[in-house]
C-alpha positions in Angstrom: 14.3 1.2 -0.7 13.3 1.0 -4.3 9.7 0.2 -5.2 9.1 -3.0 -7.2 6.3 -5.2 -8.4 7.0 -8.9 -8.9 4.5 -10.4 -11.4 4.7 -14.1 -10.8 3.4 -16.8 -13.1 2.1 -19.5 -10.9 1.3 -23.2 -11.4 -1.8 -22.7 -9.4 -5.0 -24.7 -10.0 -7.9 -24.6 -7.5 -9.0 -28.3 -7.6 -12.0 -29.8 -5.9 -11.0 -32.6 -3.6 -12.8 -35.2 -5.7 -12.7 -34.0 -9.3 -11.2 -31.4 -11.5 -13.6 -28.8 -13.0 -12.8 -26.5 -15.9 -14.4 -23.9 -18.0 -13.4 -22.2 -21.2 -13.5 -18.5 -22.0 -13.5 -16.1 -24.9 -9.8 -15.8 -24.4 -9.6 -12.1 -23.5 -6.3 -10.7 -22.2 -4.8 -9.1 -19.1 -1.9 -6.9 -20.1 0.6 -5.4 -17.6 3.5 -3.2 -18.6 5.8 -2.5 -15.7 8.8 -0.1 -16.1 11.8 -1.2 -14.1 13.0 1.5 -11.7 16.3 3.1 -12.6 19.3 1.8 -10.8 21.9 3.9 -8.9 25.5 3.2 -8.0 24.4 1.5 -4.7 21.2 -0.1 -5.9 20.8 -3.7 -7.1 19.4 -4.3 -10.6 15.7 -3.8 -10.5 14.0 -6.9 -9.2 11.0 -6.7 -11.5 9.5 -9.4 -13.7 6.2 -9.2 -15.7 3.5 -11.1 -17.4 2.3 -9.5 -20.6 -0.8 -10.5 -22.5 -2.0 -13.3 -20.3 -5.0 -15.0 -21.9 -7.8 -16.2 -19.8 -8.5 -19.7 -21.2 -10.0 -21.7 -18.4 -10.2 -22.0 -14.6 -10.2 -24.6 -11.9 -12.0 -24.8 -8.6 -13.5 -24.5 -6.1 -11.6 -22.2 -3.9 -14.1 -22.4 -1.0 -12.9 -26.0 -0.3 -9.3 -26.1 -1.6 -6.2 -24.2 -0.8 -3.7 -23.9 -3.7 -0.1 -22.9 -3.6 2.9 -22.2 -5.9 6.5 -21.4 -5.3 8.4 -18.3 -6.1 12.0 -17.3 -5.6 13.7 -14.4 -3.8 17.1 -13.7 -5.3 20.4 -14.1 -3.4 20.9 -11.3 -0.9 17.6 -9.6 -1.6 14.9 -8.5 0.8 11.3 -8.4 -0.4 8.5 -7.0 1.7 5.2 -8.0 0.2 2.4 -5.6 0.9 -0.2 -6.1 -1.8 -1.5 -9.1 -3.8 -3.6 -9.4 -6.9 -5.4 -12.6 -7.9 -7.9 -13.4 -10.7 -11.0 -15.5 -10.0 -13.7 -16.7 -12.3 -17.0 -16.8 -10.6 -20.8 -16.6 -11.0 -21.7 -13.1 -12.2 -24.7 -12.6 -10.0 -24.5 -10.7 -6.8 -20.8 -9.8 -7.2 -20.8 -7.5 -4.2 -20.9 -10.3 -1.7 -19.1 -13.1 -3.6 -15.7 -12.4 -2.2 -16.4 -11.8 1.5 -12.8 -12.5 2.5 -9.7 -14.2 1.1 -7.2 -16.3 3.2 -3.6 -15.7 2.0 -0.8 -17.9 3.4 3.0 -17.8 3.0 5.1 -20.9 3.5 8.8 -21.8 3.4 9.7 -24.6 1.0 10.0 -28.3 1.5 11.1 -29.0 -2.0 8.1 -29.9 -4.3 5.6 -28.9 -1.6 5.1 -26.0 0.8 6.9 -26.4 4.2 6.2 -24.7 7.5 3.6 -21.9 7.6 5.2 -18.5 7.9 2.2 -16.3 8.2 -1.6 -16.2 7.4 -3.8 -13.2 6.7 -7.5 -13.1 6.2 -8.2 -10.1 3.9 -11.4 -8.4 2.9 -10.7 -7.3 -0.7 -10.2 -3.6 -1.0 -11.7 -3.7 -4.4 -12.4 -6.0 -7.3 -12.8 -5.4 -11.0 -15.2 -7.3 -13.3 -13.1 -8.1 -16.3 -15.9 -9.4 -18.4 -17.9 -12.5 -19.3 -16.0 -15.8 -19.6 -18.6 -18.5 -20.2 -22.3 -18.6 -19.5 -23.0 -17.1 -16.2 -19.3 -16.8 -15.2 -17.3 -13.6 -15.2 -13.6 -13.0 -14.5 -12.8 -10.8 -11.5 -9.5 -9.1 -10.4 -9.2 -9.0 -6.6 -6.8 -6.5 -5.1 -5.7 -7.4 -1.6 -3.7 -5.4 0.9 -2.0 -7.5 3.7 -2.8 -6.4 7.2 0.9 -6.6 8.0 3.5 -6.6 5.2 5.5 -9.9 5.0 9.2 -9.7 4.8 10.9 -12.4 2.8 14.7 -12.7 2.6 17.0 -14.3 -0.1 19.7 -16.2 1.9 23.2 -14.9 1.5 24.9 -17.0 -1.2 21.8 -18.6 -2.7 18.3 -18.1 -3.9 15.5 -18.8 -1.4 12.2 -20.4 -2.4 8.9 -19.6 -0.7 5.3 -20.6 -1.4 2.2 -18.5 -1.6 -1.4 -19.8 -1.4 -5.0 -18.7 -1.9 -8.1 -20.0 -0.1 -11.6 -18.6 -0.1 -13.6 -20.6 2.5 -16.4 -18.0 2.6 -16.8 -17.3 -1.1 -20.6 -17.4 -1.8 -20.4 -18.1 -5.5 -21.5 -21.6 -6.5 -18.5 -21.8 -8.8 -15.2 -20.0 -8.2 -12.2 -20.9 -10.3 -8.6 -19.5 -10.3 -7.8 -18.0 -13.7 -5.3 -20.2 -15.6 -2.7 -19.7 -18.3 -0.3 -21.8 -20.3 2.5 -19.1 -20.3 4.9 -20.5 -17.8 8.4 -21.9 -17.7 8.2 -23.0 -14.1 9.0 -26.7 -13.5 7.7 -27.0 -10.0 4.0 -27.7 -10.2 1.3 -26.4 -8.0 0.3 -28.1 -4.8 -3.2 -28.2 -3.3 -4.9 -29.5 -0.1 -8.0 -29.2 2.0 -7.7 -25.5 3.0 -9.7 -26.0 6.3 -7.3 -28.6 7.7 -3.8 -27.4 8.6 -2.7 -31.0 8.9 -3.9 -32.1 5.5 -1.2 -33.4 3.1 -0.3 -31.5 0.0 -0.6 -33.1 -3.4 0.3 -32.0 -6.9 -1.6 -34.8 -8.7 -5.3 -34.8 -9.5 -7.2 -37.6 -11.2 -3.8 -39.3 -12.0 -2.2 -36.3 -13.7 -0.1 -33.4 -12.5 -1.9 -30.1 -12.1 -2.1 -28.0 -15.2 -0.4 -24.6 -15.6 -1.0 -21.9 -14.2 -2.6 -18.8 -12.7 -1.4 -15.2 -13.1 -1.1 -13.3 -9.9 1.0 -10.4 -8.6 2.9 -9.7 -5.4 3.9 -6.1 -4.9 6.0 -4.4 -2.3 9.4 -2.9 -1.4 12.6 -4.6 -2.5 16.2 -3.8 -1.7 19.5 -5.7 -1.2 20.4 -7.0 2.1 23.3 -4.9 3.5 26.7 -6.4 4.3 25.9 -5.5 8.0 22.7 -7.5 7.9 24.5 -10.5 6.5 27.3 -10.4 9.1 24.7 -9.8 11.9 22.6 -12.8 10.8 25.7 -15.1 10.4 26.6 -14.4 14.1 23.2 -15.3 15.6 21.8 -18.6 16.7 18.5 -19.6 18.4 18.1 -22.7 20.5 16.4 -24.9 21.3 14.3 -24.7 18.2 11.6 -26.0 18.5 11.4 -25.0 22.2 8.9 -26.0 24.8 10.2 -23.4 27.3 12.3 -20.3 27.0 14.4 -19.4 23.9 18.1 -18.7 23.9 19.6 -16.2 21.5 23.4 -16.4 21.2 25.7 -13.8 19.6 29.2 -14.8 18.6 30.2 -11.2 18.3 29.4 -8.0 20.3 26.7 -5.9 18.5 25.9 -3.7 21.5 22.3 -3.0 22.6 19.6 -4.8 20.7 15.8 -5.3 20.7 14.0 -8.6 20.2 10.4 -8.4 18.9 8.5 -11.7 18.7 5.7 -11.8 16.2 3.1 -14.5 15.7 1.9 -15.8 12.3 -1.0 -13.3 12.3 1.6 -10.4 12.4 0.8 -9.5 16.1 3.6 -8.5 18.4 3.4 -10.8 21.4 6.7 -10.1 23.2 9.4 -7.4 23.2 12.7 -7.5 25.0 15.8 -5.3 25.3 19.1 -7.2 25.4 22.8 -6.9 25.0 23.8 -8.5 21.7 26.8 -10.5 23.0 27.0 -14.0 24.3 23.8 -15.8 25.4 20.5 -14.2 26.1 17.3 -15.9 27.3 13.9 -14.7 26.1 10.9 -15.6 28.2 8.8 -17.6 25.6 7.6 -20.3 27.9 4.1 -18.8 28.3 3.5 -18.3 24.5 0.9 -20.5 22.9 2.3 -23.3 20.7 2.9 -22.2 17.1 5.2 -20.6 14.7 6.8 -17.2 15.6 9.4 -14.8 14.2 12.1 -13.2 16.3 13.0 -9.8 14.8 16.4 -8.8 16.2 17.5 -5.2 15.7 20.8 -3.6 16.7 22.4 -0.4 15.4 22.5 -0.5 11.6 21.6 -4.2 11.5 18.6 -6.5 11.7 17.7 -10.1 11.3 14.5 -12.2 11.4 14.6 -15.8 12.6 11.7 -18.2 12.7 11.2 -20.5 15.7 8.6 -22.9 16.9 7.0 -23.1 20.3 5.8 -26.6 21.0 
């Protein structure tokens, strides 16, 4: 695997449910210079993008009530395993040690202009944060560095780009004001969505006070990135799961013989809840009937090949 950092410019705006709040800053900059890893004969062109000289102009909040999300794209045939996340928050500058007690990070698949089904959720205590300086009055800008409890593997579908969504929610932030840092430097045309972060059933919206949410917030996702192998693509193309959703056991069908395989079922918190050894040919039944209702991922591994398929237990 080659190491990569994806610096993503997001249309994220943490909006209160009733009104938009904003502040202005002195306009200081965050500058990131990332050198693309060198390519080899077998390596794909480095999957690295960057934001350079992002000015902190204003912020929107509050994150302790509102979950905000933006989309990003995994290239065709690429595997990206996200392990660390950096976000920038503008908050009251008193008592910084206990402002950011924990941060809820969520990944979703895409339903077009809004996030779709939840893929995974992680509640993270920041491993560290950096005070970047005063913004306005009693507000400072902070860089929060987050390490996921379990890395999240996201795949670009064979033959097309794949869109995912990433969100931030800070229900236990103790600051009276906590805004996501914003920027105007974006070419993205799919605007941010927001909703009540404490209600999983709450509807997403991208309009506040009659207007689309403004651009955007700088953040970074970092991890390992490498091309999907031909073997992985062939393997995935010959697997089907049914019924999906299921209210009982799950069937995994292989249209070709891939020999001995292991199925590992993981819940949205990254916990392994079931492991089964199978023969990857024909139909196999996995005993999922006793699992709690929710979203799961079946990681199927055979010699030199692996695939991950999402399913829902209802």
